[in-house]
Backbone of each chain as nested JSON, in Angstrom:
{
  "chains": [
    {"id": "A", "residues": [
      {"number": 1, "name": "MET", "atoms": {"N": [8.571, 10.082, 14.732], "CA": [8.118, 9.105, 13.728], "C": [9.247, 8.113, 13.463]}},
      {"number": 2, "name": "GLU", "atoms": {"N": [8.969, 6.867, 13.717], "CA": [9.963, 5.823, 13.477], "C": [9.458, 4.909, 12.366]}},
      {"number": 3, "name": "LEU", "atoms": {"N": [10.411, 4.183, 11.792], "CA": [10.034, 3.162, 10.81], "C": [9.942, 1.82, 11.543]}},
      {"number": 4, "name": "TYR", "atoms": {"N": [8.768, 1.207, 11.494], "CA": [8.563, -0.093, 12.143], "C": [8.364, -1.173, 11.088]}},
      {"number": 5, "name": "ARG", "atoms": {"N": [8.949, -2.315, 11.362], "CA": [8.707, -3.495, 10.522], "C": [7.78, -4.437, 11.287]}},
      {"number": 6, "name": "VAL", "atoms": {"N": [6.63, -4.749, 10.675], "CA": [5.647, -5.618, 11.32], "C": [5.526, -6.911, 10.51]}},
      {"number": 7, "name": "PRO", "atoms": {"N": [5.988, -8.037, 11.055], "CA": [5.807, -9.317, 10.362], "C": [4.36, -9.818, 10.515]}},
      {"number": 8, "name": "VAL", "atoms": {"N": [3.829, -10.367, 9.441], "CA": [2.44, -10.84, 9.418], "C": [2.418, -12.27, 8.89]}},
      {"number": 9, "name": "GLN", "atoms": {"N": [1.75, -13.154, 9.631], "CA": [1.555, -14.532, 9.171], "C": [0.115, -14.688, 8.732]}},
      {"number": 10, "name": "ILE", "atoms": {"N": [-0.101, -15.166, 7.515], "CA": [-1.447, -15.397, 7.004], "C": [-1.542, -16.866, 6.638]}},
      {"number": 11, "name": "VAL", "atoms": {"N": [-2.495, -17.569, 7.245], "CA": [-2.612, -19.02, 7.013], "C": [-4.041, -19.379, 6.637]}},
      {"number": 12, "name": "PRO", "atoms": {"N": [-4.203, -20.461, 5.847], "CA": [-5.557, -20.935, 5.55], "C": [-6.253, -21.314, 6.85]}},
      {"number": 13, "name": "ARG", "atoms": {"N": [-7.529, -20.96, 6.991], "CA": [-8.259, -21.296, 8.222], "C": [-8.404, -22.811, 8.35]}},
      {"number": 14, "name": "PRO", "atoms": {"N": [-8.483, -23.307, 9.604], "CA": [-8.67, -24.748, 9.795], "C": [-9.912, -25.217, 9.047]}},
      {"number": 15, "name": "GLY", "atoms": {"N": [-9.802, -26.339, 8.375], "CA": [-10.935, -26.883, 7.635], "C": [-10.977, -26.439, 6.188]}},
      {"number": 16, "name": "ILE", "atoms": {"N": [-10.276, -25.351, 5.868], "CA": [-10.227, -24.892, 4.47], "C": [-9.226, -25.766, 3.713]}},
      {"number": 17, "name": "LEU", "atoms": {"N": [-9.663, -26.237, 2.55], "CA": [-8.813, -27.083, 1.713], "C": [-7.565, -26.322, 1.295]}},
      {"number": 18, "name": "ASP", "atoms": {"N": [-6.407, -26.994, 1.338], "CA": [-5.149, -26.355, 0.931], "C": [-4.453, -27.266, -0.078]}},
      {"number": 19, "name": "PRO", "atoms": {"N": [-4.862, -27.19, -1.355], "CA": [-4.314, -28.111, -2.363], "C": [-2.81, -27.958, -2.549]}},
      {"number": 20, "name": "GLN", "atoms": {"N": [-2.304, -26.726, -2.388], "CA": [-0.864, -26.503, -2.534], "C": [-0.116, -27.266, -1.432]}},
      {"number": 21, "name": "GLY", "atoms": {"N": [-0.637, -27.208, -0.215], "CA": [-0.026, -27.946, 0.884], "C": [-0.07, -29.444, 0.646]}},
      {"number": 22, "name": "ALA", "atoms": {"N": [-1.203, -29.935, 0.148], "CA": [-1.331, -31.369, -0.124], "C": [-0.321, -31.801, -1.189]}},
      {"number": 23, "name": "ALA", "atoms": {"N": [-0.104, -30.963, -2.203], "CA": [0.87, -31.288, -3.246], "C": [2.28, -31.357, -2.672]}},
      {"number": 24, "name": "VAL", "atoms": {"N": [2.577, -30.453, -1.732], "CA": [3.913, -30.457, -1.125], "C": [4.108, -31.703, -0.268]}},
      {"number": 25, "name": "VAL", "atoms": {"N": [3.063, -32.152, 0.447], "CA": [3.167, -33.399, 1.208], "C": [3.548, -34.549, 0.275]}},
      {"number": 26, "name": "GLY", "atoms": {"N": [2.87, -34.627, -0.876], "CA": [3.185, -35.67, -1.843], "C": [4.621, -35.595, -2.333]}},
      {"number": 27, "name": "ALA", "atoms": {"N": [5.074, -34.381, -2.65], "CA": [6.446, -34.203, -3.145], "C": [7.467, -34.59, -2.075]}},
      {"number": 28, "name": "LEU", "atoms": {"N": [7.192, -34.224, -0.814], "CA": [8.126, -34.558, 0.266], "C": [8.215, -36.072, 0.456]}},
      {"number": 29, "name": "LYS", "atoms": {"N": [7.069, -36.742, 0.401], "CA": [7.081, -38.209, 0.549], "C": [7.885, -38.849, -0.585]}},
      {"number": 30, "name": "THR", "atoms": {"N": [7.696, -38.337, -1.798], "CA": [8.448, -38.844, -2.95], "C": [9.949, -38.674, -2.746]}},
      {"number": 31, "name": "LEU", "atoms": {"N": [10.33, -37.579, -2.096], "CA": [11.752, -37.316, -1.84], "C": [12.294, -38.143, -0.672]}},
      {"number": 32, "name": "GLY", "atoms": {"N": [11.434, -38.919, 0.002], "CA": [11.904, -39.775, 1.072], "C": [11.599, -39.281, 2.484]}},
      {"number": 33, "name": "PHE", "atoms": {"N": [10.899, -38.166, 2.589], "CA": [10.543, -37.649, 3.921], "C": [9.268, -38.352, 4.394]}},
      {"number": 34, "name": "ALA", "atoms": {"N": [9.429, -39.597, 4.88], "CA": [8.265, -40.422, 5.213], "C": [7.518, -39.904, 6.438]}},
      {"number": 35, "name": "SER", "atoms": {"N": [8.185, -39.093, 7.268], "CA": [7.571, -38.682, 8.538], "C": [6.662, -37.467, 8.408]}},
      {"number": 36, "name": "VAL", "atoms": {"N": [6.559, -36.895, 7.214], "CA": [5.694, -35.713, 7.066], "C": [4.232, -36.147, 7.145]}},
      {"number": 37, "name": "VAL", "atoms": {"N": [3.431, -35.418, 7.895], "CA": [2.025, -35.755, 8.101], "C": [1.119, -34.739, 7.405]}},
      {"number": 38, "name": "ASP", "atoms": {"N": [1.459, -33.464, 7.505], "CA": [0.616, -32.433, 6.899], "C": [1.453, -31.178, 6.655]}},
      {"number": 39, "name": "VAL", "atoms": {"N": [1.08, -30.43, 5.622], "CA": [1.708, -29.137, 5.355], "C": [0.597, -28.153, 5.008]}},
      {"number": 40, "name": "ARG", "atoms": {"N": [0.639, -26.984, 5.626], "CA": [-0.306, -25.918, 5.274], "C": [0.521, -24.745, 4.775]}},
      {"number": 41, "name": "ILE", "atoms": {"N": [0.097, -24.133, 3.691], "CA": [0.887, -23.071, 3.092], "C": [0.105, -21.762, 3.096]}},
      {"number": 42, "name": "GLY", "atoms": {"N": [0.707, -20.77, 3.693], "CA": [0.113, -19.443, 3.704], "C": [1.137, -18.428, 3.24]}},
      {"number": 43, "name": "ARG", "atoms": {"N": [0.964, -17.182, 3.679], "CA": [1.883, -16.128, 3.267], "C": [2.536, -15.495, 4.484]}},
      {"number": 44, "name": "PHE", "atoms": {"N": [3.761, -15.02, 4.265], "CA": [4.47, -14.309, 5.323], "C": [4.875, -12.946, 4.763]}},
      {"number": 45, "name": "LEU", "atoms": {"N": [4.377, -11.882, 5.374], "CA": [4.662, -10.537, 4.895], "C": [5.459, -9.776, 5.946]}},
      {"number": 46, "name": "THR", "atoms": {"N": [6.344, -8.92, 5.493], "CA": [6.874, -7.902, 6.401], "C": [6.42, -6.559, 5.849]}},
      {"number": 47, "name": "VAL", "atoms": {"N": [5.736, -5.803, 6.698], "CA": [5.194, -4.505, 6.303], "C": [5.966, -3.43, 7.058]}},
      {"number": 48, "name": "ASP", "atoms": {"N": [6.591, -2.508, 6.316], "CA": [7.316, -1.389, 6.94], "C": [6.419, -0.161, 6.909]}},
      {"number": 49, "name": "VAL", "atoms": {"N": [6.153, 0.415, 8.083], "CA": [5.292, 1.599, 8.162], "C": [5.923, 2.651, 9.06]}},
      {"number": 50, "name": "ASP", "atoms": {"N": [5.662, 3.913, 8.726], "CA": [5.998, 5.024, 9.607], "C": [4.915, 5.139, 10.668]}},
      {"number": 51, "name": "ALA", "atoms": {"N": [5.321, 5.198, 11.935], "CA": [4.325, 5.319, 13.003], "C": [4.985, 5.952, 14.219]}},
      {"number": 52, "name": "ASP", "atoms": {"N": [4.142, 6.478, 15.109], "CA": [4.65, 7.153, 16.307], "C": [5.046, 6.165, 17.4]}},
      {"number": 53, "name": "SER", "atoms": {"N": [4.477, 4.965, 17.347], "CA": [4.78, 3.977, 18.385], "C": [4.543, 2.587, 17.826]}},
      {"number": 54, "name": "ALA", "atoms": {"N": [5.044, 1.582, 18.529], "CA": [4.836, 0.199, 18.111], "C": [3.342, -0.13, 18.105]}},
      {"number": 55, "name": "GLU", "atoms": {"N": [2.602, 0.412, 19.09], "CA": [1.161, 0.146, 19.157], "C": [0.464, 0.714, 17.922]}},
      {"number": 56, "name": "ALA", "atoms": {"N": [0.851, 1.93, 17.536], "CA": [0.247, 2.55, 16.348], "C": [0.575, 1.735, 15.1]}},
      {"number": 57, "name": "ALA", "atoms": {"N": [1.827, 1.256, 14.998], "CA": [2.221, 0.461, 13.841], "C": [1.373, -0.812, 13.763]}},
      {"number": 58, "name": "THR", "atoms": {"N": [1.176, -1.467, 14.902], "CA": [0.361, -2.678, 14.931], "C": [-1.063, -2.404, 14.466]}},
      {"number": 59, "name": "LEU", "atoms": {"N": [-1.634, -1.301, 14.954], "CA": [-3.005, -0.954, 14.584], "C": [-3.134, -0.716, 13.078]}},
      {"number": 60, "name": "ILE", "atoms": {"N": [-2.171, 0.031, 12.517], "CA": [-2.211, 0.324, 11.078], "C": [-2.164, -0.982, 10.279]}},
      {"number": 61, "name": "VAL", "atoms": {"N": [-1.227, -1.865, 10.64], "CA": [-1.057, -3.096, 9.859], "C": [-2.263, -4.017, 10.041]}},
      {"number": 62, "name": "GLN", "atoms": {"N": [-2.845, -3.992, 11.243], "CA": [-4.068, -4.782, 11.447], "C": [-5.176, -4.308, 10.505]}},
      {"number": 63, "name": "ARG", "atoms": {"N": [-5.316, -2.996, 10.354], "CA": [-6.336, -2.461, 9.424], "C": [-6.005, -2.86, 7.983]}},
      {"number": 64, "name": "MET", "atoms": {"N": [-4.695, -2.838, 7.629], "CA": [-4.294, -3.262, 6.273], "C": [-4.706, -4.71, 6.022]}},
      {"number": 65, "name": "CYS", "atoms": {"N": [-4.496, -5.563, 7.025], "CA": [-4.847, -6.975, 6.87], "C": [-6.346, -7.129, 6.657]}},
      {"number": 66, "name": "GLU", "atoms": {"N": [-7.131, -6.396, 7.449], "CA": [-8.586, -6.522, 7.35], "C": [-9.092, -6.01, 6.006]}},
      {"number": 67, "name": "LYS", "atoms": {"N": [-8.433, -4.959, 5.476], "CA": [-8.927, -4.31, 4.253], "C": [-8.386, -4.939, 2.982]}},
      {"number": 68, "name": "LEU", "atoms": {"N": [-7.144, -5.427, 3.016], "CA": [-6.526, -5.857, 1.76], "C": [-5.722, -7.149, 1.85]}},
      {"number": 69, "name": "LEU", "atoms": {"N": [-4.903, -7.283, 2.898], "CA": [-3.854, -8.306, 2.832], "C": [-4.377, -9.721, 3.033]}},
      {"number": 70, "name": "ALA", "atoms": {"N": [-5.388, -9.875, 3.899], "CA": [-5.91, -11.217, 4.173], "C": [-7.365, -11.303, 3.723]}},
      {"number": 71, "name": "ASN", "atoms": {"N": [-7.788, -12.499, 3.392], "CA": [-9.187, -12.759, 3.051], "C": [-9.824, -13.46, 4.255]}},
      {"number": 72, "name": "PRO", "atoms": {"N": [-10.621, -12.738, 5.046], "CA": [-11.103, -13.297, 6.323], "C": [-12.018, -14.508, 6.157]}},
      {"number": 73, "name": "VAL", "atoms": {"N": [-12.537, -14.714, 4.951], "CA": [-13.408, -15.871, 4.744], "C": [-12.607, -17.167, 4.81]}},
      {"number": 74, "name": "ILE", "atoms": {"N": [-11.397, -17.131, 4.265], "CA": [-10.627, -18.375, 4.173], "C": [-9.275, -18.308, 4.888]}},
      {"number": 75, "name": "GLU", "atoms": {"N": [-8.909, -17.139, 5.425], "CA": [-7.584, -16.999, 6.025], "C": [-7.641, -16.385, 7.42]}},
      {"number": 76, "name": "ASP", "atoms": {"N": [-6.746, -16.832, 8.27], "CA": [-6.5, -16.186, 9.56], "C": [-5.178, -15.445, 9.466]}},
      {"number": 77, "name": "PHE", "atoms": {"N": [-5.075, -14.31, 10.162], "CA": [-3.78, -13.642, 10.182], "C": [-3.354, -13.367, 11.614]}},
      {"number": 78, "name": "ALA", "atoms": {"N": [-2.037, -13.281, 11.804], "CA": [-1.473, -12.963, 13.111], "C": [-0.302, -12.017, 12.905]}},
      {"number": 79, "name": "LEU", "atoms": {"N": [-0.249, -10.974, 13.718], "CA": [0.858, -10.027, 13.638], "C": [1.899, -10.374, 14.687]}},
      {"number": 80, "name": "GLU", "atoms": {"N": [3.176, -10.264, 14.317], "CA": [4.24, -10.357, 15.315], "C": [4.528, -8.958, 15.857]}},
      {"number": 81, "name": "ALA", "atoms": {"N": [5.327, -8.887, 16.903], "CA": [5.648, -7.594, 17.515], "C": [6.44, -6.741, 16.52]}},
      {"number": 82, "name": "PRO", "atoms": {"N": [6.088, -5.443, 16.395], "CA": [6.836, -4.551, 15.502], "C": [8.272, -4.373, 15.989]}},
      {"number": 83, "name": "ARG", "atoms": {"N": [9.182, -4.24, 15.036], "CA": [10.581, -3.963, 15.365], "C": [10.97, -2.638, 14.709]}},
      {"number": 84, "name": "VAL", "atoms": {"N": [11.668, -1.792, 15.445], "CA": [12.149, -0.553, 14.85], "C": [13.197, -0.902, 13.807]}},
      {"number": 85, "name": "GLN", "atoms": {"N": [13.106, -0.242, 12.646], "CA": [13.915, -0.59, 11.498], "C": [14.789, 0.61, 11.134]}},
      {"number": 86, "name": "PRO", "atoms": {"N": [16.121, 0.425, 10.995], "CA": [16.936, 1.545, 10.528], "C": [16.513, 1.933, 9.118]}},
      {"number": 87, "name": "ARG", "atoms": {"N": [16.433, 3.222, 8.841], "CA": [15.974, 3.664, 7.519], "C": [17.017, 3.361, 6.456]}},
      {"number": 88, "name": "GLY", "atoms": {"N": [16.507, 3.06, 5.249], "CA": [17.393, 2.853, 4.11], "C": [18.013, 1.478, 4.061]}},
      {"number": 89, "name": "LYS", "atoms": {"N": [17.564, 0.57, 4.945], "CA": [18.05, -0.814, 4.873], "C": [16.882, -1.749, 4.623]}},
      {"number": 90, "name": "SER", "atoms": {"N": [17.134, -2.843, 3.879], "CA": [16.037, -3.766, 3.569], "C": [16.147, -5.027, 4.384]}}
    ]},
    {"id": "B", "residues": [
      {"number": 1, "name": "MET", "atoms": {"N": [7.2, -41.349, 19.867], "CA": [7.016, -40.585, 18.625], "C": [5.884, -39.588, 18.814]}},
      {"number": 2, "name": "GLU", "atoms": {"N": [6.195, -38.334, 18.667], "CA": [5.175, -37.299, 18.821], "C": [4.957, -36.617, 17.48]}},
      {"number": 3, "name": "LEU", "atoms": {"N": [3.81, -35.952, 17.379], "CA": [3.552, -35.125, 16.198], "C": [3.955, -33.689, 16.528]}},
      {"number": 4, "name": "TYR", "atoms": {"N": [4.899, -33.159, 15.769], "CA": [5.349, -31.784, 15.98], "C": [4.91, -30.901, 14.821]}},
      {"number": 5, "name": "ARG", "atoms": {"N": [4.489, -29.701, 15.15], "CA": [4.195, -28.689, 14.127], "C": [5.328, -27.674, 14.117]}},
      {"number": 6, "name": "VAL", "atoms": {"N": [5.968, -27.532, 12.941], "CA": [7.099, -26.613, 12.819], "C": [6.718, -25.477, 11.867]}},
      {"number": 7, "name": "PRO", "atoms": {"N": [6.553, -24.25, 12.37], "CA": [6.268, -23.117, 11.484], "C": [7.545, -22.671, 10.77]}},
      {"number": 8, "name": "VAL", "atoms": {"N": [7.419, -22.334, 9.494], "CA": [8.553, -21.938, 8.66], "C": [8.227, -20.615, 7.971]}},
      {"number": 9, "name": "GLN", "atoms": {"N": [9.13, -19.665, 8.087], "CA": [8.989, -18.398, 7.35], "C": [9.978, -18.397, 6.2]}},
      {"number": 10, "name": "ILE", "atoms": {"N": [9.479, -18.136, 5.0], "CA": [10.337, -18.052, 3.82], "C": [10.158, -16.659, 3.222]}},
      {"number": 11, "name": "VAL", "atoms": {"N": [11.251, -15.916, 3.099], "CA": [11.157, -14.534, 2.609], "C": [12.141, -14.317, 1.466]}},
      {"number": 12, "name": "PRO", "atoms": {"N": [11.822, -13.38, 0.538], "CA": [12.785, -13.033, -0.507], "C": [14.042, -12.467, 0.146]}},
      {"number": 13, "name": "ARG", "atoms": {"N": [15.218, -12.86, -0.34], "CA": [16.456, -12.367, 0.245], "C": [16.586, -10.861, 0.03]}},
      {"number": 14, "name": "PRO", "atoms": {"N": [17.281, -10.158, 0.923], "CA": [17.475, -8.714, 0.744], "C": [18.11, -8.438, -0.617]}},
      {"number": 15, "name": "GLY", "atoms": {"N": [17.606, -7.435, -1.299], "CA": [18.157, -7.088, -2.6], "C": [17.455, -7.768, -3.757]}},
      {"number": 16, "name": "ILE", "atoms": {"N": [16.728, -8.864, -3.465], "CA": [15.974, -9.545, -4.517], "C": [14.684, -8.761, -4.775]}},
      {"number": 17, "name": "LEU", "atoms": {"N": [14.413, -8.506, -6.05], "CA": [13.207, -7.779, -6.432], "C": [11.96, -8.532, -5.983]}},
      {"number": 18, "name": "ASP", "atoms": {"N": [10.975, -7.809, -5.452], "CA": [9.731, -8.439, -5.012], "C": [8.559, -7.677, -5.634]}},
      {"number": 19, "name": "PRO", "atoms": {"N": [8.235, -7.985, -6.907], "CA": [7.193, -7.221, -7.603], "C": [5.825, -7.335, -6.932]}},
      {"number": 20, "name": "GLN", "atoms": {"N": [5.544, -8.494, -6.331], "CA": [4.253, -8.664, -5.655], "C": [4.153, -7.701, -4.462]}},
      {"number": 21, "name": "GLY", "atoms": {"N": [5.253, -7.581, -3.714], "CA": [5.279, -6.639, -2.593], "C": [5.118, -5.206, -3.07]}},
      {"number": 22, "name": "ALA", "atoms": {"N": [5.795, -4.856, -4.174], "CA": [5.679, -3.497, -4.702], "C": [4.241, -3.2, -5.124]}},
      {"number": 23, "name": "ALA", "atoms": {"N": [3.566, -4.203, -5.714], "CA": [2.175, -4.005, -6.117], "C": [1.283, -3.765, -4.904]}},
      {"number": 24, "name": "VAL", "atoms": {"N": [1.568, -4.477, -3.814], "CA": [0.756, -4.315, -2.603], "C": [0.987, -2.932, -1.991]}},
      {"number": 25, "name": "VAL", "atoms": {"N": [2.229, -2.427, -2.034], "CA": [2.488, -1.067, -1.551], "C": [1.61, -0.072, -2.317]}},
      {"number": 26, "name": "GLY", "atoms": {"N": [1.569, -0.215, -3.649], "CA": [0.739, 0.678, -4.46], "C": [-0.731, 0.581, -4.085]}},
      {"number": 27, "name": "ALA", "atoms": {"N": [-1.217, -0.635, -3.896], "CA": [-2.63, -0.821, -3.558], "C": [-2.949, -0.222, -2.193]}},
      {"number": 28, "name": "LEU", "atoms": {"N": [-2.031, -0.39, -1.234], "CA": [-2.265, 0.162, 0.108], "C": [-2.311, 1.694, 0.057]}},
      {"number": 29, "name": "LYS", "atoms": {"N": [-1.413, 2.294, -0.72], "CA": [-1.412, 3.754, -0.828], "C": [-2.722, 4.24, -1.462]}},
      {"number": 30, "name": "THR", "atoms": {"N": [-3.174, 3.513, -2.479], "CA": [-4.455, 3.864, -3.125], "C": [-5.605, 3.797, -2.119]}},
      {"number": 31, "name": "LEU", "atoms": {"N": [-5.52, 2.853, -1.197], "CA": [-6.576, 2.712, -0.186], "C": [-6.454, 3.745, 0.935]}},
      {"number": 32, "name": "GLY", "atoms": {"N": [-5.419, 4.579, 0.898], "CA": [-5.298, 5.634, 1.908], "C": [-4.257, 5.363, 2.986]}},
      {"number": 33, "name": "PHE", "atoms": {"N": [-3.553, 4.24, 2.894], "CA": [-2.522, 3.943, 3.897], "C": [-1.223, 4.649, 3.492]}},
      {"number": 34, "name": "ALA", "atoms": {"N": [-1.159, 5.959, 3.769], "CA": [-0.033, 6.768, 3.292], "C": [1.27, 6.412, 4.0]}},
      {"number": 35, "name": "SER", "atoms": {"N": [1.196, 5.811, 5.186], "CA": [2.399, 5.59, 5.989], "C": [3.161, 4.32, 5.61]}},
      {"number": 36, "name": "VAL", "atoms": {"N": [2.631, 3.554, 4.646], "CA": [3.34, 2.325, 4.26], "C": [4.609, 2.686, 3.479]}},
      {"number": 37, "name": "VAL", "atoms": {"N": [5.711, 2.042, 3.804], "CA": [6.991, 2.34, 3.169], "C": [7.441, 1.175, 2.28]}},
      {"number": 38, "name": "ASP", "atoms": {"N": [7.266, -0.045, 2.765], "CA": [7.705, -1.202, 1.989], "C": [6.928, -2.434, 2.439]}},
      {"number": 39, "name": "VAL", "atoms": {"N": [6.74, -3.36, 1.515], "CA": [6.123, -4.651, 1.836], "C": [6.936, -5.724, 1.123]}},
      {"number": 40, "name": "ARG", "atoms": {"N": [7.284, -6.772, 1.836], "CA": [7.949, -7.932, 1.228], "C": [7.042, -9.131, 1.464]}},
      {"number": 41, "name": "ILE", "atoms": {"N": [6.863, -9.919, 0.437], "CA": [5.923, -11.034, 0.539], "C": [6.644, -12.354, 0.351]}},
      {"number": 42, "name": "GLY", "atoms": {"N": [6.505, -13.212, 1.33], "CA": [7.066, -14.548, 1.252], "C": [6.004, -15.573, 1.576]}},
      {"number": 43, "name": "ARG", "atoms": {"N": [6.44, -16.73, 2.05], "CA": [5.499, -17.796, 2.367], "C": [5.618, -18.181, 3.826]}},
      {"number": 44, "name": "PHE", "atoms": {"N": [4.505, -18.635, 4.376], "CA": [4.487, -19.126, 5.753], "C": [3.916, -20.534, 5.732]}},
      {"number": 45, "name": "LEU", "atoms": {"N": [4.724, -21.498, 6.151], "CA": [4.287, -22.889, 6.132], "C": [4.212, -23.423, 7.554]}},
      {"number": 46, "name": "THR", "atoms": {"N": [3.259, -24.301, 7.789], "CA": [3.334, -25.128, 8.991], "C": [3.491, -26.565, 8.523]}},
      {"number": 47, "name": "VAL", "atoms": {"N": [4.571, -27.195, 8.997], "CA": [4.879, -28.567, 8.593], "C": [4.682, -29.464, 9.814]}},
      {"number": 48, "name": "ASP", "atoms": {"N": [3.805, -30.466, 9.687], "CA": [3.575, -31.428, 10.768], "C": [4.381, -32.682, 10.471]}},
      {"number": 49, "name": "VAL", "atoms": {"N": [5.25, -33.065, 11.408], "CA": [6.08, -34.261, 11.212], "C": [6.073, -35.119, 12.468]}},
      {"number": 50, "name": "ASP", "atoms": {"N": [6.187, -36.424, 12.258], "CA": [6.418, -37.358, 13.361], "C": [7.9, -37.341, 13.688]}},
      {"number": 51, "name": "ALA", "atoms": {"N": [8.24, -37.159, 14.966], "CA": [9.653, -37.157, 15.353], "C": [9.77, -37.537, 16.823]}},
      {"number": 52, "name": "ASP", "atoms": {"N": [10.99, -37.957, 17.2], "CA": [11.221, -38.391, 18.579], "C": [11.416, -37.22, 19.524]}},
      {"number": 53, "name": "SER", "atoms": {"N": [11.81, -36.065, 18.987], "CA": [12.063, -34.905, 19.844], "C": [11.9, -33.643, 19.013]}},
      {"number": 54, "name": "ALA", "atoms": {"N": [11.81, -32.51, 19.705], "CA": [11.695, -31.232, 19.005], "C": [12.937, -30.978, 18.156]}},
      {"number": 55, "name": "GLU", "atoms": {"N": [14.096, -31.383, 18.664], "CA": [15.334, -31.176, 17.907], "C": [15.305, -31.983, 16.607]}},
      {"number": 56, "name": "ALA", "atoms": {"N": [14.829, -33.241, 16.705], "CA": [14.747, -34.072, 15.51], "C": [13.769, -33.469, 14.51]}},
      {"number": 57, "name": "ALA", "atoms": {"N": [12.633, -32.945, 14.997], "CA": [11.645, -32.329, 14.107], "C": [12.254, -31.133, 13.382]}},
      {"number": 58, "name": "THR", "atoms": {"N": [12.996, -30.308, 14.113], "CA": [13.637, -29.138, 13.506], "C": [14.609, -29.565, 12.419]}},
      {"number": 59, "name": "LEU", "atoms": {"N": [15.41, -30.607, 12.701], "CA": [16.388, -31.079, 11.716], "C": [15.715, -31.573, 10.443]}},
      {"number": 60, "name": "ILE", "atoms": {"N": [14.626, -32.347, 10.613], "CA": [13.914, -32.874, 9.449], "C": [13.381, -31.727, 8.589]}},
      {"number": 61, "name": "VAL", "atoms": {"N": [12.74, -30.75, 9.239], "CA": [12.114, -29.665, 8.471], "C": [13.185, -28.781, 7.831]}},
      {"number": 62, "name": "GLN", "atoms": {"N": [14.317, -28.627, 8.511], "CA": [15.421, -27.874, 7.897], "C": [15.878, -28.556, 6.604]}},
      {"number": 63, "name": "ARG", "atoms": {"N": [16.006, -29.882, 6.631], "CA": [16.385, -30.609, 5.411], "C": [15.327, -30.448, 4.323]}},
      {"number": 64, "name": "MET", "atoms": {"N": [14.028, -30.467, 4.731], "CA": [12.951, -30.257, 3.739], "C": [13.091, -28.885, 3.076]}},
      {"number": 65, "name": "CYS", "atoms": {"N": [13.403, -27.874, 3.864], "CA": [13.546, -26.522, 3.314], "C": [14.687, -26.479, 2.313]}},
      {"number": 66, "name": "GLU", "atoms": {"N": [15.821, -27.112, 2.685], "CA": [16.983, -27.076, 1.805], "C": [16.733, -27.832, 0.503]}},
      {"number": 67, "name": "LYS", "atoms": {"N": [15.942, -28.922, 0.6], "CA": [15.753, -29.78, -0.569], "C": [14.583, -29.36, -1.444]}},
      {"number": 68, "name": "LEU", "atoms": {"N": [13.522, -28.797, -0.838], "CA": [12.318, -28.558, -1.637], "C": [11.619, -27.234, -1.345]}},
      {"number": 69, "name": "LEU", "atoms": {"N": [11.476, -26.892, -0.069], "CA": [10.502, -25.846, 0.261], "C": [10.989, -24.439, -0.083]}},
      {"number": 70, "name": "ALA", "atoms": {"N": [12.293, -24.195, 0.076], "CA": [12.821, -22.857, -0.206], "C": [13.8, -22.919, -1.362]}},
      {"number": 71, "name": "ASN", "atoms": {"N": [13.927, -21.815, -2.062], "CA": [14.925, -21.682, -3.126], "C": [16.067, -20.823, -2.593]}},
      {"number": 72, "name": "PRO", "atoms": {"N": [17.202, -21.446, -2.224], "CA": [18.252, -20.699, -1.515], "C": [18.879, -19.577, -2.344]}},
      {"number": 73, "name": "VAL", "atoms": {"N": [18.686, -19.6, -3.653], "CA": [19.249, -18.539, -4.486], "C": [18.538, -17.209, -4.222]}},
      {"number": 74, "name": "ILE", "atoms": {"N": [17.222, -17.277, -4.018], "CA": [16.455, -16.03, -3.89], "C": [15.698, -15.914, -2.569]}},
      {"number": 75, "name": "GLU", "atoms": {"N": [15.749, -16.964, -1.73], "CA": [14.94, -16.931, -0.513], "C": [15.756, -17.304, 0.729]}},
      {"number": 76, "name": "ASP", "atoms": {"N": [15.424, -16.675, 1.833], "CA": [15.932, -17.091, 3.141], "C": [14.791, -17.773, 3.885]}},
      {"number": 77, "name": "PHE", "atoms": {"N": [15.137, -18.763, 4.717], "CA": [14.085, -19.357, 5.532], "C": [14.494, -19.377, 6.996]}},
      {"number": 78, "name": "ALA", "atoms": {"N": [13.489, -19.35, 7.853], "CA": [13.719, -19.422, 9.3], "C": [12.662, -20.33, 9.899]}},
      {"number": 79, "name": "LEU", "atoms": {"N": [13.1, -21.219, 10.788], "CA": [12.162, -22.119, 11.468], "C": [11.825, -21.549, 12.837]}},
      {"number": 80, "name": "GLU", "atoms": {"N": [10.554, -21.656, 13.217], "CA": [10.184, -21.346, 14.595], "C": [10.294, -22.624, 15.43]}},
      {"number": 81, "name": "ALA", "atoms": {"N": [10.184, -22.472, 16.74], "CA": [10.297, -23.626, 17.63], "C": [9.144, -24.597, 17.379]}},
      {"number": 82, "name": "PRO", "atoms": {"N": [9.438, -25.905, 17.303], "CA": [8.374, -26.897, 17.11], "C": [7.427, -26.924, 18.309]}},
      {"number": 83, "name": "ARG", "atoms": {"N": [6.154, -27.176, 18.018], "CA": [5.158, -27.328, 19.085], "C": [4.549, -28.718, 18.967]}},
      {"number": 84, "name": "VAL", "atoms": {"N": [4.397, -29.393, 20.099], "CA": [3.722, -30.698, 20.067], "C": [2.266, -30.471, 19.693]}},
      {"number": 85, "name": "GLN", "atoms": {"N": [1.771, -31.321, 18.801], "CA": [0.45, -31.128, 18.214], "C": [-0.416, -32.318, 18.577]}},
      {"number": 86, "name": "PRO", "atoms": {"N": [-1.619, -32.096, 19.124], "CA": [-2.496, -33.243, 19.359], "C": [-2.868, -33.888, 18.036]}},
      {"number": 87, "name": "ARG", "atoms": {"N": [-2.894, -35.217, 17.996], "CA": [-3.184, -35.9, 16.721], "C": [-4.644, -35.738, 16.325]}},
      {"number": 88, "name": "GLY", "atoms": {"N": [-4.852, -35.67, 15.006], "CA": [-6.216, -35.612, 14.496], "C": [-6.84, -34.245, 14.548]}},
      {"number": 89, "name": "LYS", "atoms": {"N": [-6.045, -33.205, 14.907], "CA": [-6.578, -31.836, 14.875], "C": [-5.781, -30.997, 13.895]}},
      {"number": 90, "name": "SER", "atoms": {"N": [-6.431, -30.052, 13.218], "CA": [-5.717, -29.232, 12.239], "C": [-5.473, -27.838, 12.746]}}
    ]}
  ]
}
């Protein structure tokens, strides 16, 4: 049993309104960043799980995303490759 | 001038309390995910900018992070490699 860290990217689905992103575009332009065209804001999670293999860790976190972490109606999620994590470190 | 999409990961710095992550750990355990050990919750942004090169796009978005997008006192940020983005698509 190893401790795996699985990074998860959760983003608003294409076409879904992202008012927070639109507000950030406005703020960036005000600050002088004229070249900004669009910003989309989602969530980035790192989930640490005990699992027998990287494949098992991925499967567990995928189920977590489907059940709790992401809202499939308005969000897409993507998992990065699990990394073995030394215990007791954050 | 190309349109580049630069993904940005913003995470709470190690040692910084993450009450939202702790709440999600509790919820996952309640749902039966006994193997979860820790969850840290940050933000995932995609920033679309006009730039002459991928290097220029990275530099612009790095400045945006330092000035507005991330709070360096409590957050670390990491940029992924810019990707050329077809115009008019989200």
